[in-house]
N, C-alpha and C positions, 0 to 999 in steps of 0.2 A: 288756623294759620300759626306757624311756629313763631314764637316770640324770642327776641335776642336774650342771651343769658348774661350779658356783661355786668348787669347790676344785681344779679341774683347771688344769694349765699349758696355755699356748696350743698347745704341740706336741701335746698329747693332744686338745684341742678340734678341731684341724685334722683329726683322724682320726675322732673319735667325736661331735663336736658336731652338733646338729640332730636333732630327733626323727624317726625314720624308721619308716614303716609296717612291721610285722612280716611277713616273707615266710612264708606257710603251710608252705613246704617247708624253712624254716630256713636259707635262703641267707645267707652271710656279708655279701654286698654287697646293699644294698637294691635292690629291683626298679626298673627304668626304666619309668615309666608313660608310654609313648609313645602317648598317645591325645589326640584333640582334644576329645572330649566324654565325659560320664559318665552312666550309666544310672540313672534313678530307680526306686525300688520302686513308686511310685504317683504319680498326679497331685498328690495332697495333699503328698507329700514334695517334689516339684518346686516347687510353689508356696511351700512353707515355706522352701526354700533360697533361692529368688529374693527372698523377702520378708525374708531375713536372720534368720528365726526358728528355723532349724535349721542346725547346722554340717554341712558336707559340700561336696563338689566338684560343680561344674556344668559347666564348660567350661574348657579349659586356659588360655585368655586371662585367666580370672578366678581361677585357682588350680589347682595341680597338685601331687601329693604329692612328686614328685622335686624340683621347683622350690622347694617349701616347705621341704624339708630343707636345701637350699643356703642359702636366705634365713636360716633359723634359725642355721645354722652360722657364717655370716659375721657375723651380729649378735652371737653369743656371742664370736667372736674379737675384735670391735671393742668389746666391753663395752657394747653398746647393747641396747635392748629388742626391736627388731624389724628386719626387713630386707625389701627388695623387689628383685626381679631384673628386669633389662631386657635387651632384645635386643642392645644395644651399650652401650659406655661413654657415648657421647653420648646414647643413649636415656635412661640413668639421669640424666645431667646435666640434659637438657631436661625430663624428667618432674618431677624434683625442683624445679627452679627455677620452672617454670610453674605448679606446684600452689599456689604462695604469692604469685603476682604477678597484677596486673590493670592495666589502662590507668591511667596516671598515677603508677605506682609507680617507685621508684628503687632501683638496685642499686649497691653498691660492690664492685668486682672488682680483683684484683691485676693489675698491668700485665704480668706474666709468667705466662701460662697457655697451655694447648694451643691450637693454631691454630683448631680447630673450635669450641672453647668460646668463643674470642674472636669468631669469625664469628657464632655464635648470639647472643651478647650484643650485639655492635656492629651487626650487620646486621638480623637478624630481630626482636630485641626492639624496636628503634626503630620498625619497621613497625607494631607493635601498641601504641605509646605508652608503652613502658617505657624509661626513661633509665638509662644505665650510665656510671659514672665509673670509669676505670681509673687506679689509683694504685700507687705503689711502697709496698707494705705492710711493707717492712722499715723504712720511715720512719713512725713512729707519729704524728708531728705532721701529716704529709701525709695519712695515713689518717684521722685524727680530723677534719681539715678537710673531708673529702669527704662526710661524712654530712649528710643533709638530714632535714627533718621527715617526708618520705615514703619514707625508706629502709626497705625491707622485708627485704632479703637482703644478705649479704656473702659473697663467693666467693673462695677462694684455693686455691693449690696450694703445698705445701711438702714437699720441695724443689720448686722451680718448674721447669716444663718450658719451655725445654730446658737452661738454664744453672744450675739447682740452687740458686738463691737461696733462703735459708731465711727463714721468717716466724715470728714469735713468736705461736703460736696462742692462748695464754692472754691475751696483751695485746690482740690483735685481738678475741678473744671478749668481753673486758671492755668494749671500745668498742661492739661490736655490741649487747650486751645492755643497755648504758646507753641506747641508742637504740631498744630494744625490737625489734631486728632479729635474724633467725636467721643463724647462721654455718654455711656449707656449706664443707667442706674436701674437696678431691680428694686421696685418700691412695694413689693408684695406685703411685707410685714406692716407697713405704715398705712397704706391706702392713700388716695389723694386728700382725704379728710385730715390726716395727721401730718402729712409731709408732701410738699410739691417740689420735687427735685429740679424741675424746669426753672423755678424762681431763683435757683442757685447756680444755674449754668448748665444743667444737664441737657444734652441734645436729644436724647431718646430715653423714654421711661417705659420699662416693661413690668408686667404684672402676671403672676399666676392667678387668673380670675377664678380658679378652683377654690381659692381661699376666701378672704373676707368679702371680695366683691360679690360673689355669689352667696356665700355664707351658710349654705344648707347641706353641704356634703353630697350633692347629687349631680355635679357637673365637673368635668375637667376641661379647662379652657385657658387661653392666654390672650394678652392684649399688649400692644405697644402704641405709644403716642409720641408725636414729635412734629417737626416742621412738615408742611404739606408735601414738599418735594421729596423729602426723605421717606415719608410714609408711602408715597406713590411708588417710589423705587422698590420698597420692600414688598408692597402688594403685588406689583406686576412683574416681579422677578422671582425671588426665592420663595415667597409665600404662595404665589400662583403656581409656579412650576414644580415645586416640591410637594405641593398639595396639602399643606398642614392648615387648611382653612377651617373656620368654625361652622358648625351646623346651625341652621336657623333656630331649631328648638332649644339648643344650648344658649344661644344669644337671648332668646325670649325668657328663659329661666333666670339668666343673670340680670336682665333688665328688671325682672320682678324682685330679685334679691336686692338690687341697688336701692329700691324705694325705702328699705328699712336700714340701709347701711349707717346713716347717722346715729339712729337710736341704738343699733347693735354695737357700734364702736364705743359709744358712751358707756354702755353696760360692760363690754369687754374690758375697757380700761379701768373702770371702777373695781371690777372683780379682781383684776390683776394686782392692783395696789393692795387690796386686802390679803391676797395670797402672798405677795412679797413680804408684807408685815409678819405673816405667820412664819414664813421661811426664815426670816431674820431671827425669830425667836428660837428656831431650831439650831442656828449656828453655834451658840454657846454650848450646846450639848455635844458638839464635836462630830455630829453626823454629816454636816455639810461643811466643806472646806472653803467654798467660794460661791457667792451668789452673783449671777449676771442679770442685770436689769438696768436700763438707762436711768441715770439719776441716783443710783445707789452708790454712794461714795465709799470706796474701800482703799483707794490708793490714788496716786497722782494721775494715773491714766483715767480712772473713772471720774476724777474731778474735772478733767478736761472735757470728758463726755457730758458732764452736767451742763457745761457751757454750750455745747452743741444742742443739747436738749432744749435749751432756752432760745436758741437762734434759728435752727432749721426744722424743728419739730414742734407740734402743738401738744403732744402727749407722748408718753413712753411706749404706748402700745400694750399688747396683751400676751406677748410671748416671754416666758421666763426660762432661764437655764440655771443649773447649779451643778457643782461638782460634789459627788459623794466622797467623803473622806477615805473610805475603804475601797474606792475604785470600782472596777467592773462588777465584782460580786455583789457589792452593796447596791449598786445602781439597778442591776437586773432584778435582784430580790425585792427591792422597793417597788418597782413597776409591777411585779407579779402579785403584790399584795393589794393593789388598788381594786376597787369594786366599781364605783360609779364612773370615775375617770377612765376613759377608754385607752387601751394600749394600741395606738395606731399612728401611722405617719400622717402627714398633712397638718393643717392648722387653719384657724379662722372660721371654724364651724360653730354651730350653736353648742355642740358638745365639747367638753374639755377633753383634749387629746394629749397623750404623753408618749414619748418614745426615747430610744437610746441611739443617738446619732452615730456613734462609732461603728455599731453593728447594723445600722439601718440606713438612714438617709445619706450619711456621709461615708458609707462603706466603700464607694468607688474611689475615695482618696487613698493613696498609699499610706502606710503607717507613718512614714516620714512627713508626708504632706499634712496629715492630721496633727502631728506633733507641732509642726511649724505654725499651723493655724490655731493652735491652742485647744484642739478638740481631743480631750483625754478620754480614756476608757471609762471613767466614772462620771462623765457628763450626761446630764438628763435635760431634755427640752420639754417644756410644758406649755401648751397653748390653752390659755384660760378661756373657758366658754361662757355661756349665758345662764348657766344654772345659778341658783342662789349661792352667794359667796360662802355662806356658812356651811353649805353642804359640800362644796369643793374642799374647803379646809378640813372638815370632819373626815373626809375620805383620805386626805393626805396624812392627817394626824394618826388615824388608825394604822396606816401603812408604816409610818415611822415607828410607832409604838410596837407593832408586830416585829419589825426589823430589829429593834433594840432588844426586845425580849429574846428573839432568836439568837442574837449575838451573845447575850448574857448566859443563855442555856448552853451554848457551845463552849463558852469560857469555863462554866462550871463542870461540864463533862470532861473537858481537857484537864482541869485541875484534878 
């Protein structure tokens, strides 16, 4: 029998959350229901289920026991009523946004978001008559001014992808609800263990489950949690009819990954702090012009972010960004010198991953949009993995040393 999770810690919910069908053989791990369709006892039962008059499964695009367990577990971790699983993170974002929008509506979005989210909002939404205003949501006055009478949704990431700018969820939520708009927060970078946006007024919380929730680099998936009525609308309109639903096998893999999420996040965060300390040592050498990481105080803005780190986050996470002083050339050369750290997009895997946002994940943004969002050509994003911190730092150190020697040799040859 499934036990209520109200009194459980998040570490326990990550293992036991979500009601699972009881295996008749007593298997510890809930069965994987790898099936496309479900057999009815009779035509009457089939008709009743299609009419919504009897609970039960029909077809895996409409619901599946394995997927349902994952949806419930994530909802419980986020402190939300219900969840819906999608085939990809962008499937979750698209299904969530489009469920509440129609021609003539307006969206307020953060100027610093994942490149494909930007492309969806800026390119595709405009084709269907939905306008989007991109604003710096760390500036509440600017955010307030962006609202219109037809604003239906507000979308933000915090920490923002790729340079980790923090946004005050509670403050933006207050503005959104004043204008009777829903607030959607992408919580991929934090996971429910480090930040629960619903506690600060978010109506819907989306995740790329490809990242930390799965954590092993072998699944692409998305999730959204929120109030039961909102999730039902998403499930039975845009998610069902556009078909971006999650496969049972992917759900089973994520459920397996979730069991180690608490210990993984602890190691990710510890390693990140060690890497940040190393990168701070590199700054005086002049190779790094700016380091982006919540809690690293460099100016008034990051001081404000330190306050947010204390109030709405339990830790700073494990994604780091930094600007190379010599821009694009230095950034790309540094990445090409790395050995253990893998040059790849995505984040939240056991492996440390590094990439160049301007030419990779955020290339869908126009140069003007990247500049407005503070994404320069010298920006590097590093997802700190689960390797020993000393080995991650050793690889970074040798890459910086190689880059410095190359620059010195170039200078000598020029002279």
